[in-house]
SEZAVO-916707 format. One record per residue (C-alpha): x, y, z; residue in one letter; residue number from 1. Coordinates in nm, 3 decimals, padded with zeros to 5 digits, always signed. Example, Ala and Ser with C-alpha at 12.3 -4.5 7.8 and 13.67 -1.06 7.14 Angstrom:
! residues 2
+---------+---------+---------+------+-------+
|    east |   north |      up | bami | lumza |
+---------+---------+---------+------+-------+
| +01.230 | -00.450 | +00.780 |    A |     1 |
| +01.367 | -00.106 | +00.714 |    S |     2 |
+---------+---------+---------+------+-------+
END
This chain:
! residues 378
+---------+---------+---------+------+-------+
|    east |   north |      up | bami | lumza |
+---------+---------+---------+------+-------+
| +00.300 | +06.567 | +03.595 |    M |     1 |
| +00.582 | +06.739 | +03.768 |    G |     2 |
| +00.920 | +06.538 | +03.801 |    R |     3 |
| +01.076 | +06.456 | +04.150 |    T |     4 |
| +01.342 | +06.627 | +04.245 |    S |     5 |
| +01.568 | +06.350 | +04.509 |    F |     6 |
| +01.715 | +06.655 | +04.673 |    G |     7 |
| +02.132 | +06.574 | +04.552 |    L |     8 |
| +02.382 | +06.824 | +04.524 |    L |     9 |
| +02.505 | +06.877 | +04.164 |    S |    10 |
| +02.823 | +07.115 | +04.048 |    P |    11 |
| +02.754 | +07.449 | +03.938 |    A |    12 |
| +02.869 | +07.407 | +03.597 |    S |    13 |
| +02.541 | +07.277 | +03.349 |    M |    14 |
| +02.636 | +06.968 | +03.193 |    K |    15 |
| +02.430 | +06.825 | +02.914 |    T |    16 |
| +02.343 | +06.426 | +02.865 |    V |    17 |
| +02.261 | +06.287 | +02.566 |    Y |    18 |
| +02.068 | +05.971 | +02.634 |    H |    19 |
| +02.052 | +05.725 | +02.321 |    I |    20 |
| +01.784 | +05.493 | +02.305 |    L |    21 |
| +01.647 | +05.243 | +02.061 |    D |    22 |
| +01.271 | +05.394 | +01.934 |    A |    23 |
| +01.141 | +05.030 | +01.817 |    R |    24 |
| +01.170 | +04.895 | +02.144 |    K |    25 |
| +00.854 | +05.115 | +02.255 |    A |    26 |
| +00.761 | +04.856 | +02.527 |    H |    27 |
| +01.061 | +05.004 | +02.757 |    H |    28 |
| +01.169 | +05.327 | +02.602 |    V |    29 |
| +00.917 | +05.546 | +02.732 |    P |    30 |
| +00.953 | +05.434 | +03.080 |    H |    31 |
| +01.320 | +05.499 | +03.069 |    K |    32 |
| +01.295 | +05.847 | +02.951 |    I |    33 |
| +01.013 | +05.953 | +03.201 |    S |    34 |
| +01.256 | +05.776 | +03.459 |    M |    35 |
| +01.544 | +05.959 | +03.414 |    F |    36 |
| +01.386 | +06.271 | +03.313 |    N |    37 |
| +01.267 | +06.243 | +03.676 |    R |    38 |
| +01.595 | +06.276 | +03.838 |    M |    39 |
| +01.565 | +06.665 | +03.819 |    E |    40 |
| +01.902 | +06.842 | +03.906 |    S |    41 |
| +02.068 | +07.211 | +03.812 |    P |    42 |
| +02.366 | +06.988 | +03.682 |    G |    43 |
| +02.251 | +06.854 | +03.380 |    Y |    44 |
| +01.996 | +06.898 | +03.151 |    R |    45 |
| +01.874 | +06.577 | +02.916 |    Q |    46 |
| +01.828 | +06.532 | +02.568 |    I |    47 |
| +01.661 | +06.193 | +02.434 |    F |    48 |
| +01.788 | +06.100 | +02.086 |    I |    49 |
| +01.548 | +05.821 | +01.944 |    L |    50 |
| +01.702 | +05.590 | +01.728 |    T |    51 |
| +01.551 | +05.361 | +01.475 |    G |    52 |
| +01.232 | +05.593 | +01.364 |    M |    53 |
| +01.132 | +05.889 | +01.196 |    G |    54 |
| +00.980 | +06.217 | +01.350 |    R |    55 |
| +00.635 | +06.094 | +01.344 |    E |    56 |
| +00.770 | +05.817 | +01.595 |    R |    57 |
| +00.898 | +06.107 | +01.816 |    G |    58 |
| +00.622 | +06.308 | +01.798 |    D |    59 |
| +00.392 | +06.026 | +01.924 |    S |    60 |
| +00.628 | +05.980 | +02.225 |    Y |    61 |
| +00.652 | +06.296 | +02.283 |    A |    62 |
| +00.254 | +06.312 | +02.310 |    K |    63 |
| +00.297 | +05.968 | +02.590 |    A |    64 |
| +00.517 | +06.146 | +02.793 |    L |    65 |
| +00.365 | +06.446 | +02.925 |    S |    66 |
| +00.628 | +06.550 | +03.145 |    D |    67 |
| +00.925 | +06.588 | +02.908 |    V |    68 |
| +00.943 | +06.870 | +02.667 |    S |    69 |
| +00.957 | +06.770 | +02.314 |    P |    70 |
| +01.256 | +06.992 | +02.283 |    R |    71 |
| +01.409 | +06.715 | +02.505 |    Q |    72 |
| +01.314 | +06.472 | +02.221 |    L |    73 |
| +01.546 | +06.425 | +01.879 |    M |    74 |
| +01.483 | +06.173 | +01.635 |    C |    75 |
| +01.771 | +05.988 | +01.414 |    S |    76 |
| +01.631 | +05.750 | +01.155 |    S |    77 |
| +01.946 | +05.572 | +01.050 |    F |    78 |
| +02.181 | +05.690 | +01.303 |    G |    79 |
| +02.323 | +05.987 | +01.133 |    I |    80 |
| +02.203 | +06.247 | +01.354 |    L |    81 |
| +02.325 | +06.070 | +01.639 |    L |    82 |
| +02.703 | +06.039 | +01.461 |    F |    83 |
| +02.674 | +06.383 | +01.382 |    L |    84 |
| +02.567 | +06.484 | +01.723 |    K |    85 |
| +02.880 | +06.321 | +01.859 |    M |    86 |
| +03.123 | +06.437 | +01.626 |    S |    87 |
| +02.988 | +06.807 | +01.674 |    M |    88 |
| +03.069 | +06.748 | +02.063 |    N |    89 |
| +03.403 | +06.550 | +02.037 |    V |    90 |
| +03.560 | +06.820 | +02.193 |    F |    91 |
| +03.279 | +06.950 | +02.435 |    A |    92 |
| +03.422 | +06.845 | +02.792 |    C |    93 |
| +03.063 | +06.908 | +02.950 |    D |    94 |
| +02.934 | +06.677 | +02.747 |    V |    95 |
| +02.776 | +06.295 | +02.827 |    L |    96 |
| +02.666 | +06.059 | +02.531 |    F |    97 |
| +02.478 | +05.755 | +02.717 |    L |    98 |
| +02.399 | +05.433 | +02.516 |    S |    99 |
| +02.118 | +05.237 | +02.702 |    H |   100 |
| +02.226 | +04.930 | +02.475 |    S |   101 |
| +02.122 | +05.110 | +02.140 |    A |   102 |
| +02.332 | +05.179 | +01.868 |    N |   103 |
| +02.610 | +04.990 | +02.021 |    I |   104 |
| +02.810 | +04.917 | +01.723 |    R |   105 |
| +02.829 | +05.284 | +01.608 |    L |   106 |
| +02.871 | +05.434 | +01.961 |    V |   107 |
| +03.197 | +05.182 | +02.068 |    S |   108 |
| +03.329 | +05.278 | +01.712 |    L |   109 |
| +03.327 | +05.613 | +01.744 |    F |   110 |
| +03.456 | +05.601 | +02.084 |    S |   111 |
| +03.732 | +05.392 | +01.993 |    I |   112 |
| +03.835 | +05.596 | +01.706 |    L |   113 |
| +03.810 | +05.924 | +01.912 |    T |   114 |
| +03.947 | +05.809 | +02.240 |    A |   115 |
| +04.332 | +05.932 | +02.252 |    P |   116 |
| +04.171 | +06.286 | +02.169 |    L |   117 |
| +03.787 | +06.363 | +02.277 |    R |   118 |
| +03.683 | +06.529 | +02.596 |    R |   119 |
| +03.328 | +06.440 | +02.550 |    C |   120 |
| +03.223 | +06.113 | +02.771 |    A |   121 |
| +03.081 | +05.832 | +02.642 |    I |   122 |
| +02.918 | +05.562 | +02.866 |    K |   123 |
| +02.730 | +05.227 | +02.794 |    W |   124 |
| +02.459 | +05.097 | +02.982 |    I |   125 |
| +02.478 | +04.688 | +02.937 |    C |   126 |
| +02.154 | +04.497 | +02.877 |    W |   127 |
| +02.335 | +04.186 | +02.827 |    G |   128 |
| +02.391 | +04.133 | +02.456 |    P |   129 |
| +02.773 | +04.183 | +02.321 |    G |   130 |
| +02.911 | +04.027 | +02.634 |    I |   131 |
| +02.905 | +03.709 | +02.469 |    E |   132 |
| +03.267 | +03.544 | +02.427 |    Y |   133 |
| +03.214 | +03.258 | +02.146 |    K |   134 |
| +03.498 | +02.975 | +02.101 |    P |   135 |
| +03.701 | +02.914 | +01.792 |    G |   136 |
| +03.920 | +03.204 | +01.641 |    F |   137 |
| +03.638 | +03.424 | +01.559 |    L |   138 |
| +03.518 | +03.451 | +01.867 |    G |   139 |
| +03.883 | +03.525 | +01.999 |    W |   140 |
| +03.942 | +03.779 | +01.731 |    L |   141 |
| +03.575 | +03.948 | +01.816 |    G |   142 |
| +03.622 | +03.957 | +02.185 |    A |   143 |
| +03.973 | +04.121 | +02.148 |    L |   144 |
| +03.761 | +04.384 | +01.939 |    V |   145 |
| +03.505 | +04.422 | +02.212 |    K |   146 |
| +03.784 | +04.438 | +02.490 |    R |   147 |
| +03.921 | +04.731 | +02.312 |    A |   148 |
| +03.607 | +04.920 | +02.216 |    S |   149 |
| +03.434 | +04.851 | +02.597 |    Y |   150 |
| +03.776 | +04.959 | +02.755 |    N |   151 |
| +03.756 | +05.294 | +02.552 |    S |   152 |
| +03.451 | +05.361 | +02.743 |    F |   153 |
| +03.441 | +05.585 | +03.023 |    D |   154 |
| +03.182 | +05.384 | +03.212 |    Q |   155 |
| +02.995 | +05.085 | +03.201 |    I |   156 |
| +02.715 | +05.030 | +03.379 |    V |   157 |
| +02.523 | +04.667 | +03.403 |    C |   158 |
| +02.196 | +04.597 | +03.501 |    L |   159 |
| +02.294 | +04.257 | +03.678 |    I |   160 |
| +02.622 | +04.149 | +03.825 |    A |   161 |
| +02.669 | +03.832 | +03.688 |    P |   162 |
| +02.681 | +04.038 | +03.304 |    D |   163 |
| +02.962 | +04.268 | +03.484 |    A |   164 |
| +03.156 | +03.985 | +03.548 |    E |   165 |
| +03.156 | +03.804 | +03.214 |    M |   166 |
| +03.276 | +04.189 | +03.083 |    L |   167 |
| +03.566 | +04.181 | +03.347 |    T |   168 |
| +03.610 | +03.799 | +03.360 |    R |   169 |
| +03.533 | +03.665 | +03.028 |    R |   170 |
| +03.655 | +03.976 | +02.813 |    L |   171 |
| +03.845 | +04.096 | +03.090 |    R |   172 |
| +03.759 | +04.459 | +03.003 |    V |   173 |
| +03.918 | +04.692 | +03.219 |    T |   174 |
| +03.722 | +05.005 | +03.225 |    A |   175 |
| +03.511 | +05.140 | +03.485 |    N |   176 |
| +03.209 | +04.900 | +03.561 |    V |   177 |
| +02.956 | +04.917 | +03.811 |    S |   178 |
| +02.602 | +04.721 | +03.846 |    V |   179 |
| +02.323 | +05.001 | +03.909 |    I |   180 |
| +01.964 | +04.837 | +03.806 |    P |   181 |
| +01.691 | +05.088 | +03.652 |    Y |   182 |
| +01.477 | +05.234 | +03.890 |    L |   183 |
| +01.173 | +05.024 | +03.949 |    F |   184 |
| +00.891 | +05.076 | +03.755 |    D |   185 |
| +00.661 | +05.339 | +03.947 |    P |   186 |
| +00.365 | +05.195 | +03.793 |    C |   187 |
| +00.442 | +04.836 | +03.924 |    D |   188 |
| +00.096 | +04.893 | +04.157 |    H |   189 |
| -00.129 | +05.041 | +03.931 |    A |   190 |
| -00.444 | +04.870 | +03.790 |    V |   191 |
| -00.635 | +04.874 | +03.523 |    S |   192 |
| -00.983 | +04.836 | +03.514 |    A |   193 |
| -00.998 | +04.718 | +03.152 |    S |   194 |
| -00.787 | +04.423 | +03.253 |    T |   195 |
| -00.993 | +04.099 | +03.127 |    K |   196 |
| -01.071 | +03.822 | +03.181 |    P |   197 |
| -01.091 | +03.895 | +03.582 |    N |   198 |
| -00.750 | +03.741 | +03.683 |    L |   199 |
| -00.864 | +03.744 | +04.069 |    R |   200 |
| -01.083 | +03.418 | +04.032 |    D |   201 |
| -00.902 | +03.215 | +04.239 |    G |   202 |
| -00.691 | +03.045 | +03.938 |    K |   203 |
| -00.312 | +02.998 | +03.995 |    T |   204 |
| -00.188 | +03.283 | +03.671 |    N |   205 |
| +00.158 | +03.115 | +03.557 |    I |   206 |
| +00.313 | +03.371 | +03.297 |    L |   207 |
| +00.497 | +03.204 | +03.053 |    I |   208 |
| +00.801 | +03.411 | +02.894 |    G |   209 |
| +00.850 | +03.798 | +02.891 |    N |   210 |
| +00.811 | +03.854 | +02.467 |    S |   211 |
| +00.747 | +03.655 | +02.196 |    A |   212 |
| +01.107 | +03.537 | +02.151 |    S |   213 |
| +01.170 | +03.202 | +02.084 |    A |   214 |
| +01.415 | +03.198 | +02.350 |    A |   215 |
| +01.101 | +03.222 | +02.569 |    N |   216 |
| +01.069 | +02.818 | +02.452 |    E |   217 |
| +00.683 | +02.858 | +02.447 |    H |   218 |
| +00.567 | +02.544 | +02.332 |    I |   219 |
| +00.788 | +02.338 | +02.509 |    A |   220 |
| +00.683 | +02.481 | +02.854 |    L |   221 |
| +00.363 | +02.468 | +02.739 |    F |   222 |
| +00.385 | +02.081 | +02.704 |    D |   223 |
| +00.587 | +02.117 | +03.059 |    L |   224 |
| +00.260 | +02.231 | +03.214 |    L |   225 |
| +00.015 | +02.041 | +03.032 |    S |   226 |
| +00.041 | +01.791 | +03.369 |    K |   227 |
| -00.090 | +02.078 | +03.551 |    F |   228 |
| -00.409 | +02.153 | +03.341 |    R |   229 |
| -00.690 | +01.987 | +03.550 |    N |   230 |
| -00.501 | +02.194 | +03.854 |    E |   231 |
| -00.716 | +02.540 | +03.801 |    N |   232 |
| -00.440 | +02.705 | +03.635 |    I |   233 |
| -00.439 | +02.993 | +03.397 |    R |   234 |
| -00.132 | +03.005 | +03.142 |    V |   235 |
| -00.051 | +03.362 | +03.046 |    I |   236 |
| +00.193 | +03.504 | +02.771 |    T |   237 |
| +00.307 | +03.826 | +02.615 |    F |   238 |
| +00.347 | +03.795 | +02.225 |    L |   239 |
| +00.375 | +04.164 | +02.109 |    N |   240 |
| +00.705 | +04.222 | +02.081 |    Y |   241 |
| +01.051 | +04.069 | +01.989 |    S |   242 |
| +00.967 | +03.858 | +01.699 |    N |   243 |
| +00.880 | +03.901 | +01.346 |    K |   244 |
| +00.790 | +03.552 | +01.312 |    D |   245 |
| +00.430 | +03.571 | +01.286 |    R |   246 |
| +00.469 | +03.168 | +01.214 |    Q |   247 |
| +00.594 | +03.115 | +01.549 |    Y |   248 |
| +00.379 | +03.317 | +01.736 |    V |   249 |
| +00.100 | +03.126 | +01.547 |    A |   250 |
| +00.229 | +02.805 | +01.690 |    R |   251 |
| +00.226 | +02.900 | +01.981 |    V |   252 |
| -00.137 | +03.013 | +02.021 |    V |   253 |
| -00.235 | +02.705 | +01.878 |    R |   254 |
| -00.056 | +02.532 | +02.097 |    R |   255 |
| -00.169 | +02.711 | +02.433 |    G |   256 |
| -00.568 | +02.724 | +02.305 |    D |   257 |
| -00.489 | +02.319 | +02.221 |    Q |   258 |
| -00.385 | +02.260 | +02.618 |    L |   259 |
| -00.540 | +02.455 | +02.785 |    F |   260 |
| -00.826 | +02.582 | +02.591 |    K |   261 |
| -01.051 | +02.903 | +02.805 |    D |   262 |
| -00.749 | +02.895 | +03.050 |    H |   263 |
| -00.515 | +03.036 | +02.824 |    F |   264 |
| -00.454 | +03.403 | +02.805 |    L |   265 |
| -00.224 | +03.587 | +02.551 |    Y |   266 |
| -00.130 | +03.931 | +02.416 |    Y |   267 |
| -00.077 | +04.010 | +02.110 |    L |   268 |
| -00.078 | +04.423 | +02.043 |    N |   269 |
| +00.163 | +04.605 | +02.286 |    L |   270 |
| +00.030 | +04.714 | +02.593 |    V |   271 |
| +00.021 | +05.025 | +02.822 |    S |   272 |
| +00.273 | +04.980 | +03.107 |    R |   273 |
| -00.033 | +05.038 | +03.330 |    R |   274 |
| -00.225 | +04.763 | +03.180 |    D |   275 |
| +00.096 | +04.538 | +03.188 |    Y |   276 |
| +00.108 | +04.550 | +03.586 |    Y |   277 |
| -00.273 | +04.507 | +03.565 |    S |   278 |
| -00.162 | +04.162 | +03.486 |    V |   279 |
| +00.161 | +04.093 | +03.639 |    M |   280 |
| +00.015 | +04.218 | +03.964 |    R |   281 |
| -00.195 | +03.875 | +03.982 |    F |   282 |
| +00.061 | +03.652 | +03.837 |    I |   283 |
| +00.134 | +03.378 | +04.115 |    D |   284 |
| +00.454 | +03.226 | +03.921 |    M |   285 |
| +00.682 | +03.337 | +03.635 |    T |   286 |
| +00.865 | +03.139 | +03.433 |    I |   287 |
| +01.157 | +03.262 | +03.211 |    L |   288 |
| +01.449 | +02.969 | +03.062 |    P |   289 |
| +01.685 | +03.213 | +02.882 |    Q |   290 |
| +02.000 | +03.190 | +02.975 |    L |   291 |
| +02.037 | +03.549 | +02.888 |    K |   292 |
| +01.967 | +03.836 | +03.081 |    Q |   293 |
| +01.569 | +03.910 | +03.026 |    A |   294 |
| +01.274 | +03.957 | +03.188 |    G |   295 |
| +01.425 | +04.173 | +03.445 |    G |   296 |
| +01.047 | +04.322 | +03.524 |    A |   297 |
| +00.865 | +04.038 | +03.534 |    A |   298 |
| +01.124 | +03.857 | +03.779 |    I |   299 |
| +01.119 | +04.152 | +03.963 |    Y |   300 |
| +00.752 | +04.214 | +04.014 |    Q |   301 |
| +00.659 | +03.852 | +04.124 |    T |   302 |
| +00.938 | +03.838 | +04.379 |    V |   303 |
| +00.832 | +04.188 | +04.523 |    K |   304 |
| +00.420 | +04.002 | +04.539 |    Q |   305 |
| +00.557 | +03.701 | +04.695 |    R |   306 |
| +00.536 | +03.476 | +04.370 |    G |   307 |
| +00.718 | +03.177 | +04.199 |    I |   308 |
| +00.964 | +03.221 | +03.978 |    V |   309 |
| +01.122 | +02.942 | +03.774 |    V |   310 |
| +01.456 | +03.013 | +03.599 |    L |   311 |
| +01.708 | +02.848 | +03.375 |    N |   312 |
| +01.944 | +02.686 | +03.615 |    E |   313 |
| +02.274 | +02.784 | +03.429 |    A |   314 |
| +02.097 | +03.122 | +03.290 |    G |   315 |
| +02.243 | +03.467 | +03.429 |    R |   316 |
| +01.936 | +03.561 | +03.569 |    N |   317 |
| +01.940 | +03.254 | +03.812 |    K |   318 |
| +02.296 | +03.371 | +03.895 |    A |   319 |
| +02.174 | +03.706 | +03.981 |    W |   320 |
| +01.869 | +03.632 | +04.198 |    M |   321 |
| +02.095 | +03.394 | +04.352 |    S |   322 |
| +02.369 | +03.668 | +04.435 |    S |   323 |
| +02.076 | +03.891 | +04.587 |    L |   324 |
| +01.976 | +03.547 | +04.818 |    G |   325 |
| +01.667 | +03.541 | +04.643 |    I |   326 |
| +01.536 | +03.189 | +04.636 |    K |   327 |
| +01.370 | +03.067 | +04.284 |    T |   328 |
| +01.320 | +02.740 | +04.134 |    L |   329 |
| +01.489 | +02.571 | +03.803 |    S |   330 |
| +01.297 | +02.446 | +03.521 |    L |   331 |
| +01.448 | +02.101 | +03.705 |    G |   332 |
| +01.250 | +02.115 | +03.942 |    D |   333 |
| +00.948 | +02.214 | +03.738 |    L |   334 |
| +01.009 | +01.930 | +03.557 |    E |   335 |
| +01.037 | +01.690 | +03.865 |    R |   336 |
| +00.734 | +01.781 | +04.040 |    A |   337 |
| +00.396 | +01.587 | +04.027 |    T |   338 |
| +00.187 | +01.844 | +04.110 |    S |   339 |
| +00.143 | +02.207 | +04.088 |    L |   340 |
| +00.089 | +02.206 | +04.514 |    S |   341 |
| +00.462 | +02.033 | +04.482 |    E |   342 |
| +00.592 | +02.370 | +04.294 |    V |   343 |
| +00.410 | +02.583 | +04.499 |    M |   344 |
| +00.534 | +02.450 | +04.803 |    G |   345 |
| +00.912 | +02.406 | +04.739 |    M |   346 |
| +00.940 | +02.805 | +04.836 |    I |   347 |
| +00.777 | +02.819 | +05.170 |    P |   348 |
| +00.582 | +03.133 | +05.258 |    E |   349 |
| +00.844 | +03.284 | +05.477 |    H |   350 |
| +01.139 | +03.231 | +05.260 |    V |   351 |
| +00.899 | +03.454 | +04.972 |    R |   352 |
| +00.858 | +03.688 | +05.216 |    E |   353 |
| +01.232 | +03.736 | +05.330 |    E |   354 |
| +01.309 | +03.738 | +04.934 |    S |   355 |
| +01.070 | +04.019 | +04.872 |    T |   356 |
| +01.275 | +04.229 | +05.186 |    L |   357 |
| +01.599 | +04.164 | +05.033 |    R |   358 |
| +01.452 | +04.277 | +04.656 |    L |   359 |
| +01.298 | +04.602 | +04.813 |    N |   360 |
| +01.637 | +04.694 | +04.949 |    R |   361 |
| +01.815 | +04.593 | +04.628 |    V |   362 |
| +01.540 | +04.835 | +04.437 |    L |   363 |
| +01.523 | +05.115 | +04.683 |    D |   364 |
| +01.453 | +05.387 | +04.440 |    N |   365 |
| +01.618 | +05.655 | +04.625 |    R |   366 |
| +01.956 | +05.496 | +04.676 |    K |   367 |
| +01.919 | +05.403 | +04.317 |    L |   368 |
| +01.828 | +05.735 | +04.231 |    A |   369 |
| +02.173 | +05.874 | +04.376 |    R |   370 |
| +02.355 | +05.623 | +04.174 |    Q |   371 |
| +02.212 | +05.706 | +03.866 |    W |   372 |
| +02.261 | +06.052 | +03.920 |    K |   373 |
| +02.629 | +05.977 | +03.981 |    S |   374 |
| +02.716 | +05.858 | +03.660 |    V |   375 |
| +02.522 | +06.135 | +03.508 |    L |   376 |
| +02.706 | +06.383 | +03.693 |    L |   377 |
| +03.079 | +06.229 | +03.669 |    T |   378 |
+---------+---------+---------+------+-------+
END
């Protein structure tokens, strides 16, 4: 598959960009590699350092990414290769290390220790973890360390504005902090014939959470939705990553089966992005109870197809959607409702259409590509 050129001007000198990614996050990383690899430019070359896995995982990534040369992939089992690569390039002014929230402790330590002397650029794409401010003396001390570390970065890119506000207002980070969402997945309209059961059967499809993490509060949400179980609904959840607690996953499956029986659909094995979006395109409602940033792809896809999104009123996802003028519901709305039709009617169709238009303007891939190329080239 060929790469897409966005037709942007680039400097004549060749720059090397090292993307640092956690290979264990196989549900995210291949897409991120493919996304950046499509941003072709004569001004830089890109290398993707996959940390946390050995060469065998790197080989499987190379096979999955037909548009990426194997020479662009490097594997670092324990971060040793990453440390050596950064050390070898500390005085190289034409090198950028870009951490996609991977190995952030190692990267930030290296950044602050070498800040007075280094010529290479180090930037951090913040996915959310690492910006919390805990109360008490230890929290204050931790905030000081984070502030010093993060201020040594050449740039911090947050995916949502509330995370940027946490950095600048709570942690008082003065580094260059910007907000740029990732390009929206080009597979957003893909359909897989292997999707089972048929999700176009008239049922209201409700997605619970975005992973197997207990932060999704699956069982509590199942109990909350049980009052609608006689209203032709299907409850769907992805339990295929982000939790090694098999007992928790077993409890989730058991409770879902008890309450919704044949109207409960769950995924225990990692699915392809095409299969994921083949399910997501039929979701009518997505419920994400987390306080932190999570489930962006599920939120965006649901809004794009004029569905209902239910979020934690105090969460950063809710604050981000509100800042964009996109109407979502809170968990309290779900608790107070007496019928599913009441919930679906809380956001009128014309408001959903306006939300879709607003989100499309934010997730304009050509605009986002220009912004990301600026991150890579400056």
